[in-house]
C-alpha positions in Angstrom: -12.3 -11.1 -72.0 -15.4 -10.5 -74.2 -16.7 -7.1 -75.2 -19.7 -7.5 -72.8 -17.4 -8.3 -69.9 -15.3 -5.2 -70.6 -18.4 -3.0 -70.8 -19.7 -4.6 -67.6 -16.5 -4.0 -65.5 -16.1 -0.4 -66.9 -19.7 0.4 -65.9 -19.2 -1.2 -62.4 -16.0 0.8 -61.9 -17.7 4.1 -62.9 -20.6 3.3 -60.6 -18.5 2.7 -57.5 -15.7 5.2 -58.3 -17.4 8.4 -57.1 -18.8 6.8 -53.9 -15.9 4.5 -52.8 -12.7 5.0 -54.8 -12.7 8.8 -55.0 -13.0 9.1 -51.1 -10.0 6.8 -50.7 -8.0 8.8 -53.2 -8.8 12.2 -51.7 -8.0 10.7 -48.2 -4.6 9.8 -49.4 -4.0 13.3 -50.8 -5.1 14.8 -47.5 -2.8 12.4 -45.6 0.3 13.1 -47.9 -0.3 16.8 -48.1 -2.6 18.0 -45.3 -3.9 21.5 -45.3 -5.2 22.3 -41.8 -7.3 25.4 -41.2 -5.8 28.0 -38.9 -8.8 28.8 -36.8 -8.7 31.3 -33.9 -11.3 33.4 -32.1 -12.5 36.3 -34.3 -15.7 38.4 -34.4 -15.9 40.2 -37.7 -19.2 41.8 -38.6 -21.7 39.3 -39.9 -24.9 39.5 -42.0 -27.2 36.5 -41.9 -29.2 36.2 -45.1 -32.4 34.1 -45.1 -34.2 33.6 -48.4 -37.9 32.6 -47.8 -40.9 31.7 -49.9 -44.1 30.9 -48.0 -42.3 29.9 -44.7 -44.9 31.1 -42.2 -44.8 27.8 -40.4 -41.1 28.1 -39.5 -39.7 31.6 -40.2 -40.3 32.9 -36.6 -38.3 30.0 -35.1 -35.5 30.6 -37.6 -35.3 34.3 -36.8 -35.3 33.7 -33.1 -32.6 31.1 -33.5 -30.4 33.6 -35.3 -31.1 36.4 -32.8 -30.1 34.0 -30.0 -26.7 33.2 -31.5 -23.7 33.3 -29.2 -22.3 36.3 -31.1 -22.0 40.0 -30.3 -25.4 41.5 -31.2 -23.9 44.8 -32.4 -21.9 42.9 -35.0 -24.8 40.7 -36.3 -27.3 41.8 -38.9 -30.2 39.7 -40.0 -32.0 40.1 -43.4 -34.9 38.0 -44.6 -35.6 38.1 -48.3 -39.2 37.2 -49.1 -39.5 36.0 -52.7 -43.1 37.1 -53.2 -44.4 35.1 -50.3 -48.2 35.2 -50.0 -48.9 33.1 -46.8 -48.2 35.7 -44.2 -44.4 35.2 -44.0 -43.7 38.9 -44.4 -46.0 39.9 -41.6 -44.3 37.5 -39.2 -40.9 38.9 -40.2 -42.0 42.5 -39.6 -42.8 41.6 -36.0 -39.0 41.3 -35.5 -38.3 44.8 -36.9 -37.8 46.2 -33.4 -35.0 43.7 -32.8 -33.2 44.9 -36.0 -34.4 42.2 -38.4 -34.8 43.6 -41.9 -37.3 42.4 -44.5 -36.7 42.7 -48.2 -39.7 41.8 -50.3 -39.1 40.9 -54.0 -41.7 40.8 -56.7 -42.1 39.1 -59.1 -40.7 35.8 -57.8 -37.3 34.9 -59.3 -35.7 32.4 -57.0 -32.9 32.2 -54.5 -30.0 33.5 -56.6 -31.8 36.7 -57.5 -33.0 37.1 -53.9 -29.4 36.8 -52.6 -28.0 39.1 -55.2 -30.3 41.9 -54.1 -29.9 41.3 -50.4 -26.1 41.4 -50.5 -26.3 45.0 -51.6 -27.9 45.8 -48.2 -25.6 43.7 -46.2 -23.2 45.5 -43.8 -21.2 42.4 -42.6 -17.7 41.5 -43.6 -19.0 37.9 -43.6 -22.2 36.8 -45.2 -23.9 33.8 -43.6 -26.6 31.9 -45.6 -29.4 30.1 -43.8 -32.4 28.3 -45.1 -35.7 29.5 -43.8 -36.1 26.3 -41.8 -32.5 25.9 -40.7 -31.9 25.9 -36.9 -28.3 26.6 -36.1 -26.4 25.4 -33.0 -26.1 28.4 -30.7 -22.4 28.8 -31.5 -22.6 28.2 -35.2 -22.0 31.8 -36.4 -19.1 32.1 -34.0 -17.5 28.9 -35.2 -17.9 29.9 -38.8 -16.3 33.3 -38.1 -13.3 31.6 -36.5 -12.4 29.9 -39.8 -12.1 33.3 -41.6 -9.1 34.1 -39.3 -7.2 31.9 -41.9 -6.6 34.3 -44.9 -6.8 31.3 -47.3 -10.4 30.5 -46.3 -13.0 32.2 -48.5 -16.1 30.0 -47.8 -17.2 27.8 -44.9 -19.9 25.2 -44.8 -21.2 23.4 -41.7 -22.7 20.1 -40.6 -26.3 19.8 -41.6 -28.4 17.1 -39.9 -32.0 16.1 -40.6 -34.7 15.6 -38.0 -36.8 12.7 -39.2 -40.4 12.3 -38.2 -41.6 8.7 -38.9 -40.0 6.2 -41.3 -39.9 7.1 -44.9 -37.5 6.6 -47.8 -37.1 10.4 -48.3 -36.3 11.1 -44.7 -34.2 8.0 -44.0 -32.4 8.2 -47.4 -31.8 11.9 -47.1 -30.3 11.5 -43.7 -28.0 8.7 -44.9 -27.0 10.8 -47.9 -26.1 13.9 -45.9 -24.1 11.9 -43.4 -22.1 10.5 -46.3 -21.6 13.9 -47.8 -20.4 15.4 -44.5 -17.8 12.5 -44.2 -16.6 13.2 -47.8 -16.4 17.0 -47.1 -14.2 16.2 -44.1 -11.8 14.4 -46.4 -11.9 17.1 -49.1 -11.2 19.8 -46.5 -8.0 18.0 -45.4 -6.8 17.9 -49.0 -7.8 21.5 -49.9 -11.4 22.4 -50.7 -14.8 20.8 -50.7 -16.8 20.5 -53.9 -20.4 21.3 -53.1 -21.8 22.6 -49.8 -24.8 22.2 -47.6 -26.5 25.5 -48.6 -28.5 26.0 -45.4 -25.5 26.7 -43.1 -22.7 28.5 -45.1 -20.7 31.6 -45.0 -18.5 33.6 -47.5 -16.3 36.7 -47.3 -18.4 39.6 -48.4 -15.6 40.8 -50.8 -15.7 37.4 -52.6 -19.4 37.4 -53.3 -20.3 37.8 -56.9 -23.8 38.0 -58.5 -25.0 34.6 -59.7 -27.3 34.2 -62.7 -30.9 33.5 -61.4 -31.1 30.0 -63.0 -28.0 28.7 -61.3 -27.6 27.2 -57.8 -25.8 29.6 -55.5 -24.8 26.8 -53.1 -22.7 25.2 -55.9 -21.5 28.1 -58.1 -20.5 30.5 -55.3 -18.0 28.1 -53.7 -16.6 27.3 -57.2 -16.0 31.0 -57.7 -14.1 31.1 -54.4 -11.9 28.3 -55.5 -11.3 29.9 -58.9 -10.2 33.0 -57.1 -7.5 31.1 -55.2 -9.3 30.7 -51.8 -10.3 27.6 -50.0 -13.8 26.3 -49.4 -13.8 24.3 -46.2 -16.2 22.1 -44.1 -16.3 22.6 -40.3 -18.2 19.9 -38.5 -18.3 22.1 -35.3 -20.8 24.3 -37.2 -24.0 22.6 -36.5 -27.5 23.0 -38.1 -30.6 20.9 -38.4 -33.7 20.9 -40.6 -36.7 18.7 -40.7 -36.3 16.1 -43.4 -38.6 15.7 -46.3 -41.3 13.2 -45.4 -42.8 13.0 -48.9 -40.8 11.3 -51.7 -42.5 13.4 -54.4 -41.2 16.6 -52.7 -37.7 15.0 -52.3 -37.7 13.9 -55.9 -38.6 17.4 -57.2 -35.8 18.9 -55.0 -33.3 16.4 -56.4 -34.3 17.2 -60.0 -34.0 20.9 -59.4 -30.6 20.7 -57.6 -29.1 18.3 -60.2 -30.4 20.4 -63.2 -29.0 23.6 -61.7 -25.7 21.9 -60.8 -25.3 20.7 -64.4 -25.8 24.3 -65.5 -23.4 25.4 -62.9 -20.7 23.0 -64.1 -21.0 24.5 -67.6 -20.9 28.0 -66.2 -17.8 27.3 -64.2 -16.2 25.1 -66.9 -12.8 26.9 -66.5 -12.2 24.8 -63.4 -12.0 21.7 -65.5 -8.5 22.9 -66.7 -6.2 20.4 -64.9 -3.1 22.5 -65.5 -4.5 25.6 -63.7 -6.8 23.9 -61.2 -5.6 20.3 -60.8 -7.3 19.4 -57.5 -10.5 21.2 -58.4 -10.7 19.5 -61.8 -10.1 16.1 -60.3 -12.7 16.6 -57.6 -15.3 18.0 -59.9 -15.1 15.1 -62.3 -14.9 12.5 -59.5 -17.4 14.0 -57.0 -19.9 15.6 -59.4 -19.7 14.6 -63.1 -19.4 10.9 -62.6 -22.0 10.8 -59.9 -24.5 12.6 -62.0 -23.7 10.2 -64.9 -24.4 7.1 -62.8 -27.8 6.7 -64.3 -26.1 5.9 -67.6 -23.8 3.3 -66.1 -26.5 1.4 -64.1 -28.4 0.0 -67.2 -25.0 -0.6 -69.0 -23.9 -2.9 -66.1 -27.3 -4.7 -66.0 -27.6 -5.3 -69.8 -23.9 -6.3 -70.2 -24.2 -8.6 -67.2 -27.3 -10.3 -68.7 -25.4 -11.4 -71.8 -22.8 -13.2 -69.6 -25.1 -15.5 -67.6 -23.4 -18.6 -68.9 -20.6 -17.9 -66.5 -21.3 -18.7 -62.8 -19.5 -15.5 -61.5 -21.6 -13.3 -63.7 -24.8 -15.1 -62.8 -24.1 -14.3 -59.1 -23.4 -10.7 -60.0 -26.5 -10.4 -62.1 -28.6 -11.9 -59.2 -27.0 -9.3 -56.8 -28.0 -6.5 -59.2 -31.6 -7.8 -59.5 -31.8 -8.1 -55.7 -30.8 -4.4 -55.3 -33.5 -3.3 -57.7 -36.1 -5.5 -56.0 -35.1 -4.0 -52.6 -35.3 -0.5 -54.0 -38.8 -1.0 -55.4 -40.0 -2.7 -52.1 -38.5 0.3 -50.2 -40.8 2.7 -52.1 -43.8 1.1 -50.5 -45.2 2.8 -47.4 -45.6 1.4 -43.9 -42.9 -1.3 -44.2 -41.8 -3.2 -41.1 -38.8 -1.5 -39.4 -36.4 -4.2 -40.4 -37.4 -4.1 -44.0 -37.3 -0.3 -44.0 -33.7 -0.3 -42.8 -32.8 -2.9 -45.4 -34.4 -1.1 -48.4 -34.1 2.6 -47.6 -30.6 3.1 -49.1 -31.3 1.1 -52.4 -34.6 2.9 -52.8 -33.2 6.4 -52.2 -30.3 5.6 -54.6 -32.7 4.5 -57.3 -34.9 7.6 -56.9 -31.9 9.9 -56.9 -30.7 8.4 -60.2 -34.1 8.7 -61.8 -34.0 12.3 -60.7 -30.6 12.7 -62.3 -32.0 11.2 -65.5 -34.9 13.7 -65.6 -32.5 16.5 -64.8 -30.2 15.5 -67.6 -33.1 15.5 -70.1 -34.2 19.0 -68.9 -30.6 20.2 -69.2 -30.3 19.0 -72.8 -33.7 20.7 -73.6 -32.4 24.0 -72.1 -34.9 24.1 -69.3 -34.4 26.1 -66.0 -35.8 25.7 -62.5 -34.9 28.9 -60.6 -37.7 28.9 -58.0 -38.2 26.4 -55.1 -41.0 25.1 -52.9 -40.7 24.7 -49.1 -39.7 21.2 -47.8 -42.7 18.9 -47.1 -41.9 18.1 -43.5 
């Protein structure tokens, strides 16, 4: 086998490993050594924390949704943390003060981590529930999350996030396909032990396990890793439902992917102790497989293409090269607007995969330059 062939097959393996092979391996681990969650009815005190920045269009619906939860109202506290909103979000939140909703306004704007760090100091609940400002929970979501904490090994719970799509776009369709895949993978990881990475908009943690997160880091990633490092489980419960409107604009989705990837890379460095396979064997395996290799896919894609191009004299490699080129062509076609329905379905996944890896490339460059992206913009629905 030539050097080019070796490089090609290594690159192909590293591309498919985090998406296909790792799920198979983690499924085997879960089947050989299953770790079921011991759920039972439980109603600990709960504080729902809702970070918000310029969410006037949706914050009222979100608050009403949390007030209408099937959970004892005397054991439910709701706090909205406005990160220097200037669109009337604060005034809308104040209208719910008579129903016990508390507003904490922060200035200057510092981002989600700083907002949550401050809000937790005002939380009365034994369980902290995190909601995005546009997350609409199923009516029993808080109750279902609370049931998982009856298992003393569980320290963090994430639920099933679904996207409501309006119209056909790569960002909406690709984002929906991505989150369905992630939910499937989290099911497998939960059976084996703990999930690596959570939804962020429908999560809960034991109050005693919360730790302040540096403002530049992504709480949805670092907090669960802290829980794992402390010896507790992070689990996914598909019964805990939530939905958000999907991004309809690719530019907005791209910015979000860059910001999430950059902060996740910084989070991996911050939580690097979990890469010790002697102390955290399953966590180290999952972090490398689920996160590190996935974020590095942008390196392996051109490696596979270039190595394949030097092997075109062999029929097999000619076919494989044609398949790669076809995927890129479909991806670029998928980025066009107003495609026929059939063509949209055929191109949405390749297009989203390409855009995601371009975002990973930019995030890696920002990471190497030491840049940070602590603040966020509302989704472009």
